[in-house]
C-alpha positions in Angstrom: 112.5 116.3 110.5 109.3 116.8 112.0 105.5 117.2 110.5 105.6 119.7 107.9 103.3 122.2 106.6 103.0 124.0 103.4 104.4 127.4 105.1 107.7 124.8 105.8 108.7 124.6 102.0 111.3 127.0 101.2 110.6 129.0 98.1 111.3 128.1 94.6 111.6 123.7 93.9 114.8 122.6 94.8 114.9 119.2 92.7 114.1 121.4 89.6 117.1 123.6 90.2 119.7 120.6 89.8 121.5 120.7 86.3 120.7 117.0 85.8 117.4 115.8 86.1 117.1 112.9 88.6 115.1 110.0 88.5 112.9 108.3 91.3 111.7 104.9 91.2 108.0 104.1 91.9 106.4 100.7 92.0 103.7 99.7 89.5 101.3 98.8 92.4 101.4 102.6 93.5 101.2 103.7 89.6 98.0 101.4 89.1 96.3 102.1 92.4 97.0 106.3 91.8 98.5 105.6 95.8 101.7 106.4 97.4 101.4 105.1 101.0 105.2 104.8 101.7 108.4 106.7 100.7 111.9 107.0 101.1 115.0 108.6 100.4 117.8 106.5 99.6 121.5 106.8 98.8 121.5 107.6 95.2 122.6 104.6 92.8 123.9 106.5 89.9 124.4 110.4 89.4 121.0 110.4 87.8 119.3 108.7 90.6 117.7 111.1 93.3 117.3 108.4 95.9 113.7 108.9 96.2 111.6 105.5 96.0 107.9 105.7 95.8 105.9 102.7 96.9 102.0 101.6 97.5 103.5 100.5 100.6 102.2 96.6 101.0 104.9 95.4 98.2 106.9 92.5 99.4 110.8 92.0 98.9 110.1 89.6 95.9 107.6 92.2 93.9 110.4 94.8 94.5 113.2 92.9 93.3 111.6 92.3 89.8 112.8 95.2 87.7 109.5 94.9 85.5 107.6 96.0 88.8 109.3 99.3 88.9 109.7 102.2 86.6 111.7 105.6 86.8 110.4 108.8 86.9 111.1 112.5 87.8 109.8 112.9 91.2 108.0 116.0 90.5 105.5 113.8 88.5 104.6 112.1 92.0 103.1 115.4 92.7 99.9 114.2 89.9 99.3 111.5 92.5 99.4 113.1 95.5 100.4 116.9 95.7 101.3 116.6 99.8 104.5 115.0 98.5 106.0 118.3 97.5 106.4 119.0 101.2 108.9 116.6 101.6 110.8 116.3 98.2 113.6 118.4 99.7 114.0 115.9 102.7 117.4 114.4 103.3 118.7 110.8 102.4 117.7 108.8 104.9 114.3 109.7 105.7 111.1 107.9 105.0 107.6 108.7 105.5 104.0 107.3 105.3 100.9 108.7 104.3 98.5 109.7 107.2 95.0 109.6 105.6 93.6 111.1 108.7 95.8 114.3 108.8 96.4 114.1 105.1 99.9 114.7 105.3 103.0 112.4 104.8 104.5 111.7 108.5 108.2 110.8 108.9 108.6 107.5 110.3 111.6 107.7 112.9 113.1 104.6 114.7 
């Protein structure tokens, strides 16, 4: 998945078409700062998990391992923090992105 533009987004919102609403996890640091600097889509842990993880970007393992530092939200709720996330919410499991403030888009991180 290369850089996307709004023209690349398929019509409709696929995450809204699922029979079961699925959650994402977001760090409290990201919520408090109102900024998503890094996100990735992991293998879902349950049938109501979308696999999405949204982070500020500087959280360490110790912070993230503390369940009180994370909240479950619907992925589309993160659009209120950054509408550019809409371009990547359809990305497959195993992808990760970081915010590029210069181009104002989320760029895929490729190893």
